C-alpha positions as CSV (number, residue, x, y, z in Angstrom):
1,X,-14.5,13.7,13.6
2,X,-11.2,15.1,12.4
3,X,-8.5,12.6,11.4
4,X,-8.7,8.9,11.3
5,X,-9.0,6.5,14.3
6,X,-9.7,2.7,14.0
7,X,-8.2,-0.7,14.3
8,X,-5.8,-0.8,11.5
9,X,-4.9,-4.5,12.0
10,X,-8.5,-5.5,11.8
11,X,-9.2,-3.4,8.8
12,X,-6.2,-4.7,7.0
13,X,-6.8,-8.3,7.7
14,X,-10.4,-7.9,6.8
15,X,-9.6,-6.2,3.4
16,X,-10.0,-8.2,0.2
17,X,-9.6,-5.3,-2.3
18,X,-6.2,-4.8,-4.2
19,X,-6.2,-1.1,-3.3
20,X,-8.5,0.8,-0.8
21,X,-7.8,4.4,0.1
22,X,-8.9,4.9,3.7
23,X,-7.7,8.4,4.5
24,X,-6.2,11.2,2.6
25,X,-4.7,14.1,4.5
26,X,-2.9,17.1,3.1
27,X,0.5,15.5,3.5
28,X,-0.2,11.8,4.3
29,X,-2.3,9.0,3.0
30,X,-3.4,5.7,4.4
31,X,-4.2,2.8,1.9
32,X,-5.0,-0.9,2.5
33,X,-3.8,-3.6,0.0
34,X,-4.2,-7.2,-0.6
35,X,-2.0,-9.2,-3.0
36,X,-3.1,-12.5,-4.1
37,X,-0.7,-15.4,-4.4
38,X,2.0,-14.6,-7.1
39,X,0.5,-11.1,-7.5
40,X,2.7,-8.1,-7.2
41,X,2.1,-4.2,-7.0
42,X,4.4,-3.7,-9.9
43,X,7.9,-2.0,-10.0
44,X,7.4,1.7,-9.6
45,X,9.3,4.9,-8.5
46,X,7.7,7.8,-6.6
47,X,10.2,10.6,-7.2
48,X,8.7,12.9,-4.5
49,X,7.0,10.4,-2.2
50,X,8.2,8.4,0.8
51,X,6.4,5.3,1.4
52,X,5.8,3.1,4.5
53,X,4.5,-0.6,4.3
54,X,3.3,-2.7,7.2
55,X,2.7,-6.4,6.5
56,X,-0.2,-7.7,8.5
57,X,-0.6,-11.0,7.2
58,X,1.1,-13.4,4.7
59,X,4.6,-13.9,3.2
60,X,6.2,-11.9,0.4
61,X,9.2,-10.0,-0.8
62,X,10.1,-6.4,-1.2
63,X,12.4,-5.1,-3.9
64,X,14.1,-1.8,-3.3
65,X,16.6,-0.7,-6.0
66,X,17.3,-4.2,-7.0
67,X,17.7,-5.7,-3.5
68,X,15.0,-8.4,-2.7
69,X,14.2,-8.9,1.0
70,X,11.6,-11.4,2.3
71,X,8.9,-9.9,4.4
72,X,6.1,-11.5,6.7
73,X,3.6,-10.6,9.3
74,X,4.6,-7.6,11.5
75,X,7.4,-6.4,9.2
76,X,7.7,-2.8,8.3
77,X,9.3,-1.3,5.2
78,X,10.2,2.3,4.4
79,X,11.0,3.1,0.7
80,X,12.4,6.6,0.3
81,X,11.5,8.8,-2.6
82,X,13.3,8.0,-5.9
83,X,13.8,4.3,-5.1
84,X,12.5,1.7,-7.5
85,X,10.3,-0.8,-5.5
86,X,7.9,-3.6,-5.7
87,X,6.0,-5.8,-3.3
88,X,5.4,-9.4,-4.4
89,X,3.2,-12.1,-2.7
90,X,5.5,-15.1,-2.6
91,X,3.1,-17.1,-0.3
92,X,0.1,-19.3,-1.0
93,X,-2.3,-17.1,0.9
94,X,-3.2,-13.4,0.4
95,X,-0.6,-10.9,1.5
96,X,-2.4,-8.1,3.4
97,X,-0.7,-4.9,4.2
98,X,-1.3,-1.1,4.7
99,X,0.8,1.7,3.3
100,X,1.4,5.3,4.0
101,X,2.3,7.7,1.2
102,X,3.8,11.1,2.1
103,X,2.5,13.1,0.4
104,X,-0.6,11.4,-1.0
105,X,-0.3,9.4,-4.1
106,X,-3.9,8.4,-5.0
107,X,-7.3,10.2,-5.3
108,X,-9.3,10.0,-2.1
109,X,-11.7,7.1,-1.9
110,X,-10.1,5.0,-4.7
111,X,-11.2,1.4,-4.5
112,X,-9.7,-1.2,-7.0
113,X,-11.2,-4.7,-6.0
114,X,-8.5,-6.4,-8.1
115,X,-5.3,-5.5,-9.8
116,X,-7.0,-5.8,-13.1
117,X,-9.2,-2.8,-12.1
118,X,-6.2,-0.7,-11.2
119,X,-6.1,2.7,-13.0
120,X,-3.8,5.7,-12.9
121,X,-5.8,7.8,-10.3
122,X,-3.2,10.2,-8.9
123,X,-4.1,12.5,-6.0
124,X,-6.0,15.6,-7.2
125,X,-5.6,17.6,-4.1
126,X,-8.8,16.8,-2.5
127,X,-8.5,15.3,1.0
128,X,-10.9,13.1,3.0
129,X,-12.1,16.2,5.1
């Protein structure tokens, strides 16, 4: 099958991994993430990447260029290229979300079970198909 078709809400809510790359296209990438209470992605800037976040479960905050905004289930966030940003779990339960990078950011198939396992594994040009 070409492309990706699945129940993104069920996949996101069922994900326990810190980062799980589901699909990598030439210009777009789908990644699941789960942040444990008090955990954060870590402040970062993607100079050439726009990024979309969709919160499926939990409560947290998103910081974009120094502005902190609370987020919860069903919220969407777009971070434009060049903006310093972070996602923080401010709740007492896991914060589950998915993110779209345009263009891809991570190597296809990356799986980091925990934040401690996170490594710099940038997109190497290889797509899912």
